C-alpha positions in Angstrom: 84.7 83.0 99.2 88.4 82.4 98.4 89.4 79.2 96.6 90.5 76.5 99.1 91.1 73.2 97.4 94.6 73.6 96.1 95.8 70.1 96.6 92.8 67.7 96.5 94.1 66.2 99.7 92.5 65.2 102.9 93.3 66.5 106.4 95.2 63.3 107.1 97.4 63.7 104.1 98.2 67.3 105.1 99.1 66.1 108.6 101.3 63.3 107.3 103.1 65.8 105.0 103.7 68.1 107.9 104.8 65.4 110.3 107.3 64.0 107.8 108.6 67.5 107.0 109.0 68.3 110.7 111.1 65.2 111.3 113.4 66.2 108.4 114.0 69.9 109.5 113.7 69.9 113.3 116.6 68.6 115.3 115.1 68.3 118.8 111.9 67.1 120.4 112.6 69.5 123.3 114.7 72.6 122.9 116.7 74.3 125.6 117.4 77.9 126.3 120.6 79.1 124.5 122.6 80.8 127.3 126.4 81.4 127.2 126.8 79.1 124.2 125.2 76.2 126.0 121.7 74.5 125.7 120.1 74.5 129.2 116.8 73.6 130.7 114.6 76.2 132.4 115.3 76.8 136.1 111.9 75.5 137.0 112.1 72.5 134.7 108.9 73.5 132.8 108.3 73.4 129.1 105.5 74.4 126.7 104.3 73.2 123.3 104.8 75.0 120.0 102.0 74.0 117.6 101.7 73.7 113.9 98.8 76.1 113.0 98.0 74.2 109.8 97.3 70.9 111.6 97.0 71.7 115.3 99.7 69.2 116.1 102.6 69.7 118.4 105.9 70.4 116.7 108.2 70.4 119.7 108.6 71.5 123.3 110.5 74.6 124.4 111.6 75.9 127.8 109.1 78.0 129.8 111.6 80.6 131.0 111.3 82.7 134.1 113.2 85.5 135.8 115.8 83.1 137.0 116.6 82.1 133.3 116.7 85.8 132.3 119.2 86.4 135.1 121.4 83.6 133.8 121.2 85.0 130.3 121.9 88.6 131.2 124.9 87.5 133.3 126.2 85.5 130.3 125.8 88.5 128.0 127.5 90.8 130.5 130.4 88.4 130.9 130.8 88.1 127.1 130.7 91.8 126.6 133.3 92.6 129.3 135.4 89.5 128.4 135.9 90.2 124.8 133.1 91.6 122.7 133.4 95.2 123.9 136.9 95.3 122.5 136.2 93.8 119.1 137.1 95.9 116.2 134.5 96.8 113.6 136.2 94.6 111.0 135.9 91.6 113.3 132.2 92.3 113.8 131.9 92.7 110.0 133.4 89.3 109.4 131.2 87.8 112.1 127.9 89.1 110.5 129.1 88.1 107.0 129.8 84.6 108.3 126.3 84.4 109.8 124.8 85.6 106.5 126.6 82.8 104.6 125.3 80.2 107.2 121.8 81.4 106.7 122.1 81.2 102.9 123.5 77.6 103.2 120.4 76.6 105.2 117.9 78.7 103.3 115.4 76.0 102.5 115.4 74.4 105.9 115.0 77.6 107.8 112.1 78.7 105.5 110.4 75.3 106.0 110.6 75.7 109.8 109.0 79.1 109.5 106.1 77.4 107.5 105.6 74.7 110.1 105.8 77.0 113.2 104.0 80.1 111.8 101.8 78.9 108.9 103.1 81.3 106.3 103.2 80.0 102.7 106.6 78.5 101.6 107.1 81.1 98.9 106.8 84.0 101.4 109.0 82.1 103.9 111.7 81.7 101.3 111.6 85.4 100.7 111.9 86.1 104.5 115.0 84.0 104.8 116.6 85.6 101.8 116.1 88.9 103.6 117.6 87.5 106.8 120.8 86.9 105.0 120.6 90.3 103.2 120.1 92.2 106.5 123.1 90.4 108.1 125.2 91.4 105.1 123.9 95.0 105.3 124.8 95.4 108.9 128.1 93.7 108.4 129.0 96.7 106.3 127.3 99.1 108.7 129.5 97.8 111.5 132.2 100.1 110.2 130.0 103.2 110.3 129.9 103.9 114.0 132.3 106.8 113.5 132.6 109.9 115.7 132.8 113.5 114.8 135.0 116.6 115.5 133.1 119.5 116.9 134.3 123.0 116.0 134.8 125.4 118.9 135.1 129.1 119.4 137.4 131.2 121.7 134.8 132.3 124.2 137.1 131.1 127.0 140.3 132.0 125.3 141.7 128.5 125.1 142.3 126.0 122.3 140.2 122.8 122.6 139.7 119.7 120.6 136.2 118.2 121.0 135.4 114.8 119.5 132.6 112.2 119.9 132.6 108.4 120.2 129.7 106.1 119.6 130.0 103.2 122.0 127.8 100.1 122.5 125.4 100.0 125.4 126.6 96.6 126.5 123.7 94.2 127.2 120.6 94.6 125.1 117.3 93.0 125.8 115.2 92.2 122.7 111.7 90.8 122.3 110.4 89.7 118.9 106.9 88.8 117.5 105.5 85.7 115.8 104.6 87.1 112.4 108.2 87.1 110.9 110.0 85.0 113.5 113.6 84.9 112.2 113.4 88.1 110.2 112.3 90.1 113.1 115.0 88.6 115.3 117.5 89.6 112.6 116.2 93.2 112.6 117.2 93.2 116.3 120.3 91.0 116.4 122.2 92.3 113.4 122.4 96.0 114.3 123.0 95.2 118.0 126.0 93.0 117.2 127.2 95.4 114.5 127.4 98.1 117.1 129.3 95.8 119.5 126.5 94.8 122.0 125.7 91.4 123.4 122.0 90.4 123.5 119.4 88.5 125.3 116.5 87.7 122.9 113.1 86.4 123.9 111.2 85.2 120.8 107.5 84.8 120.7 106.2 81.7 122.5 104.1 81.1 119.4 107.1 80.7 117.0 110.4 80.0 118.7 111.8 77.2 116.6 113.5 79.0 113.7 115.4 81.2 116.1 116.5 78.2 118.2 117.6 76.3 115.1 119.4 79.5 113.9 121.4 79.5 117.2 122.4 75.9 116.6 123.7 76.8 113.1 125.7 79.8 114.3 126.9 78.3 117.6 130.5 77.6 116.5 130.7 81.0 114.8 129.4 83.4 117.4 131.4 83.8 120.6 129.8 82.2 123.7 127.4 84.6 125.4 127.1 87.2 122.6 123.7 85.9 121.6 121.5 84.4 124.3 117.9 83.1 123.7 115.4 82.5 126.5 112.0 81.1 125.4 108.8 81.5 127.4 105.7 83.6 127.9 105.6 87.4 128.2 104.7 87.7 131.9 107.1 85.1 133.1 110.1 85.7 130.8 109.5 89.0 128.8 108.6 91.2 131.7 111.7 90.2 133.8 113.8 91.1 130.8 112.3 94.6 130.5 112.7 95.3 134.3 116.2 93.8 134.7 118.6 96.3 136.3 121.6 95.0 134.2 120.0 95.5 130.8 121.3 98.6 129.2 118.9 98.9 126.2 115.6 97.4 125.2 114.1 96.8 121.8 110.6 95.4 121.2 108.4 94.6 118.2 104.8 93.8 118.9 101.5 95.2 120.0 101.1 98.8 121.2 99.5 97.6 124.4 102.6 95.6 125.4 104.9 98.3 124.1 103.3 100.8 126.5 104.0 98.3 129.4 107.6 98.0 128.3 108.0 101.8 128.1 106.6 102.1 131.7 109.1 99.4 132.9 112.0 101.1 131.1 111.1 104.5 132.6 111.7 103.2 136.1 115.4 102.6 135.3 115.6 105.2 132.5 116.5 102.4 130.1 116.5 103.6 126.4 114.0 101.8 124.2 113.3 101.1 120.5 109.6 100.2 120.0 108.1 99.1 116.8 104.4 98.7 117.5 101.0 98.3 115.9 99.5 99.9 112.8 96.3 100.5 111.0 97.7 101.8 107.8 95.8 103.6 105.0 96.2 103.2 101.2 95.2 106.2 99.2 94.0 105.5 95.6 93.7 108.7 93.5 91.3 109.0 90.6 94.2 108.8 88.1 95.5 105.5 89.4 96.1 102.6 87.1 93.4 100.1 88.1 95.5 97.0 87.6 98.4 98.4 89.6 96.0 99.6 92.3 94.5 96.1 92.7 97.9 94.4 92.7 99.3 96.9 95.3 96.3 96.5 97.6 96.4 92.7 97.4 100.0 92.9 98.6 99.1 95.5 101.3 96.6 93.3 103.1 96.9 89.6 102.1 100.7 89.3 102.3 101.6 87.1 105.2 97.9 86.4 105.7 97.5 90.0 106.9 99.7 89.3 109.9 101.9 92.3 109.3 102.2 95.4 111.5 102.4 97.6 108.4 99.4 96.0 106.6 97.5 98.4 104.5 94.1 97.6 106.0 92.2 100.7 105.2 91.7 101.6 101.5 90.6 105.1 100.6 89.5 105.0 96.9 88.3 108.0 94.9 84.6 107.8 94.2 85.0 108.1 90.4 86.8 104.7 90.3 85.4 103.1 93.4 83.0 100.7 91.7 85.5 99.5 89.1 88.2 99.1 91.8 86.0 97.2 94.2 84.8 94.8 91.6 88.3 94.0 90.4 89.8 93.9 94.0 87.0 91.6 95.3 87.4 89.4 92.2 91.2 89.1 92.9 90.6 88.3 96.6 88.2 85.5 95.6 90.9 83.8 93.5 93.4 83.5 96.4 94.0 79.9 97.4 94.0 78.9 101.0 95.6 75.7 101.8 98.7 73.8 103.0 101.5 76.4 103.3 104.1 73.8 102.4 102.7 73.8 98.8 104.0 76.4 96.4 100.5 77.1 94.9 99.2 78.2 98.3 98.5 82.0 98.6 97.2 82.1 102.2 98.1 79.8 105.0 96.6 79.6 108.4 96.9 82.3 111.0 99.4 81.6 113.7 97.0 80.1 116.2 93.3 79.4 116.7 93.2 82.2 119.2 94.3 84.7 116.5 91.8 83.2 114.1 89.0 83.7 116.6 90.2 87.2 117.3 90.0 88.1 113.6 86.5 86.6 113.3 85.4 88.7 116.3 86.4 91.9 114.4 84.5 90.7 111.3 81.5 90.2 113.5 81.8 93.8 114.8 81.6 95.0 111.2 78.5 92.9 110.6 76.9 94.2 113.7 77.4 97.7 112.3 75.6 96.7 109.1 78.7 96.8 107.0 78.8 94.9 103.7 81.0 91.9 103.7 81.8 91.8 100.0 84.1 88.8 100.1 84.9 86.1 102.7 84.1 86.8 106.3 84.2 83.2 107.5 86.4 80.2 108.0 86.8 77.9 105.0 84.4 75.0 104.5 87.1 72.7 103.1 87.3 69.6 105.3 91.0 69.3 104.6 91.6 72.6 106.4 89.3 71.9 109.3 92.2 71.3 111.8 93.9 74.6 110.9 93.5 78.2 112.1 92.3 79.5 108.7 90.3 82.7 108.0 89.0 83.6 104.5 90.4 86.7 102.7 87.8 89.3 103.6 86.8 92.6 102.0 84.4 94.9 103.9 82.6 98.0 102.4 80.3 100.6 103.9 81.6 100.5 107.5 81.7 103.4 109.9 85.3 104.7 110.4 84.7 104.9 114.1 83.9 101.2 114.4 86.4 99.3 116.6 87.1 97.0 113.6 88.5 100.1 111.8 90.2 101.8 114.7 92.0 98.8 116.1 94.6 96.5 114.5 92.9 93.2 113.3 96.2 91.6 112.2 94.4 89.3 109.8 93.4 89.2 106.1 90.6 91.8 106.4 90.5 94.9 104.2 88.1 97.8 104.8 87.1 100.1 101.9 86.3 103.8 102.2 85.2 106.2 99.4 86.4 109.8 99.1 85.8 112.9 96.9 87.3 115.8 98.9 91.0 115.4 99.4 91.3 117.3 102.7 88.5 115.3 104.3 90.0 112.1 103.1 93.5 112.9 104.6 91.9 113.9 107.9 90.1 110.5 108.1 93.2 108.6 106.9 95.1 110.1 109.8 92.3 109.6 112.3 93.6 106.5 114.1 96.1 106.2 117.0 98.7 104.6 114.7 101.1 105.9 112.2 103.4 103.1 111.1 102.9 102.9 107.3 100.8 104.0 104.4 100.4 103.7 100.6 99.7 106.1 97.8 98.6 104.9 94.3 98.7 107.6 91.6 100.1 108.3 88.1 101.1 111.8 89.1 104.4 112.1 90.9 103.4 115.5 92.4 100.3 114.0 93.9 102.4 111.2 95.3 104.7 113.5 97.1 102.0 115.8 98.3 100.0 112.9 99.7 103.1 111.3 101.3 103.8 114.5 103.1 100.2 114.8 104.4 100.1 111.3 105.8 101.1 110.8 109.5 103.2 107.7 109.0 106.8 106.7 109.3 106.8 104.8 105.9 105.0 105.7 102.7 105.0 103.4 99.7 104.0 104.8 96.3 102.6 102.4 93.8 103.8 99.3 95.7 103.5 98.0 99.3 105.2 95.9 102.0 108.6 96.2 100.4 111.3 96.8 103.1 114.8 96.8 101.8 118.0 97.0 103.8 118.9 100.7 104.3 115.3 101.9 104.4 114.5 103.3 107.9 111.4 101.5 109.3 109.4 102.8 112.2 106.3 104.7 113.1 104.7 107.9 114.2 102.2 108.3 117.1 101.4 105.1 119.0 103.2 102.9 116.4 106.4 103.4 118.4 109.8 105.2 118.4 113.2 104.7 116.9 114.0 103.3 113.4 115.2 99.9 112.3 116.9 98.4 109.2 119.1 101.4 108.3 122.4 103.1 109.1 120.7 105.2 111.7 119.8 102.0 113.5 123.4 101.6 114.5 122.9 104.8 116.5 119.9 103.2 118.2 122.3 100.6 119.6 125.1 103.1 120.6 125.5 105.9 123.1 127.4 109.1 122.4 130.5 110.1 124.4 131.9 113.6 124.1 135.7 114.1 124.7 136.9 117.7 125.2 140.7 118.2 125.3 142.3 121.4 126.4 145.2 121.8 124.1 146.7 124.6 126.2 148.4 127.8 125.0 150.0 127.8 121.5 
């Protein structure tokens, strides 16, 4: 069982700390949609609660958006695009994104604290997320100048001189839907490249964690032209689906579950709307016999327990060579047992709560599937017995050994702090099993041999391979998956192309 008493406080003291902090960093009791540079109520007048997963208490109310609100937001985005944003020069967009980065940096601590309250992630991780938010806006500020065209060489098949060139133009209005595990960072992965390319956006954040995005809009309101960024809050069926079926949305981008991604792909197919989909994962980490044991443990801890396992790229299946399996499992299990669950506002906390009680229960159901299959739960496997955490959505860091690879707990994405261990001796058999899931988002390789590292990386069916580290995504590193983990790439220069369409211009120069 992981350590839980990191503060020697009671549940009431944690609640008081969170209520006091919320009053300091949140500016509204009820937030509106952000449409056309204005804060407006939902068309139907309905709101919903966003809840602190550490205490179970309400943080604020947000608007329960519907198709009518999506219509207003798309119209505002279209007007802004046609009024001015389509004609902005790359240097103007570069300055805009740079200004946004500076605003984020000036409000680093407050935005990170809001993430802790709304999502439950530890404050140290939230501080890192917000630093990346600013970094990604700066990266795409520079990338705004990269949407250059090309000159295409031509022959004389038709005995005429031609000049063929290409332009990369923005789509116009982009619909974007983001998840709850990295609320503002995932919004940045969508907003920054879309704006850099010259698009206007309608963003629907997860109903679980809308607050940091809404506060972000308040901060950049005077900097971003009206209608360039629009945010509609609400549930998937009522607000998300109308966005994915809207006939005036030119491009869709989604991060979330594969099941929802498939629905969005079907909706987009009806109107032939291009999509970027970053979906689920069940990523393997391969530990070779020559791996440094300490590095292997450290890497695997980051792979699964970072962000409480609520990470699409989480390395949730470890394949460790049989000759070092016992030593690795002993050290890894021991490290997992030292992790401190507790109040995520405290710096000493390693694991906060999951985002909701529903997600905590879902994780526990998968752990039970493993137990039903007679798997060995080496560490954790339960909710903490600390009374101070009783009101929160906590799940212990869990390590499972001797589980059938065909078990649903192995084949499906748990999205929680649950690691599954597999032993291998024959390389080809191990690679076949490592690739034997529907997903292909990320993977890890741990070895002291650079040739083994590259050979294994090439054999893994994944869009991202980390060698001797994990869960480290820097600006400029393309991020996206193979198979049912999605299509398209985020976070890199090529992402600008995801938000532009190519126009060819062929000019007949006439006889010389």
